[in-house]
N, C-alpha and C positions, 0 to 999 in steps of 0.2 A: 348603251347607254341609251335606246326607245325606249323600250321598257319600262328602264326608269323613270323616265321624264311622264310615262301613260298614268302608271300606277302614282306616280306625284299628284300629277292631275286631277289625279281619281278621289283622291286625300282630299286635296285643297280645295276639290269642289266643295264636301260636305261644311264648311266653315265657313259662317259671312263675309269674314275681314279676309280669308283667304283668296273668296271669291272677288274683293270687290278689286287684289292686289291684281291678281290675274288681270282683269277686266282693264282694270287701270293702264296694266303692263302692255295686252295688248294693244289697245284702244292708242296709247302714248306710241308705242313705236309703229306703229299702223298712219300713224297723223305725220311722223315723222320722216315718210317718205315723201307726203305731199309740199313736206315748208322746209326740203332741205334746203332749194336755192336761197331760201329768207332767213341766214343768220337771225334774225332779233326774233322772227317768230317759233324760232325755234330753240331759242334761248326762254323764251316765255310757255312752251311747251314745256322743255325740260323743269325750267321751274316749278313748275303744275305739280303735273305729275312726280316731283318731288316730295310738294306739300305733302299730294293726296296719299302716299306708299310713306311718307315719318307718321303720316296720320290714321293709318289706315295697322303699319306693324307696329311702330314705334322706333326709336334709333336700333341702328344695325350695320356694322361697319362692312359690309358684302354690299349693304344697302348703297352705303356712300359710294366702293369702288366704282357700283354697278354705273348710280347716275353719271361719277368722273369719265367714266369711256363713254357713253351717250356723248359727254358736251366735249370730246374730241371726235375733230372733222376727221371726217373718213373711219369712224370704228363706231357710228351711231348706225350705219349700215348692219353691225351685226342686232339680233334681236337682244341684248343684253339684260333687257327688267322682265321681260320672261323668262326668260332661263335661271335666274336670278328666284325669281319668284317661284319658281320649283325647284327649285336648291336648296331653298330656306325651308320649303313643305315638309325634306325629308327631313332636314337636319328636327325641324321640328315636333314632324314626328315619330322619329329615333326616340327625341329624348318622354316622348308622352306612351310609347312602346307598341307604336302601329306597324 
């Protein structure tokens, strides 16, 4: 699994939109730990992250599911957005034959 995530990361880093998606997800998850005690700030962060990710990647059902996971208290401790960005890279890479 770790090997697949590393492969997906290297694949994603080649494309600017996936690079932006991964950087946004990592930044959002990192900042999420700092604002966990301030729910309104956390909601603003999640909303801004959703807008950026939907803008960069377009609408995707798995992205919506990850954002819902981020909104549930206690589940936001798992870096769902980073994992989703790397998994979505695999899905798109297999469509393109990478």
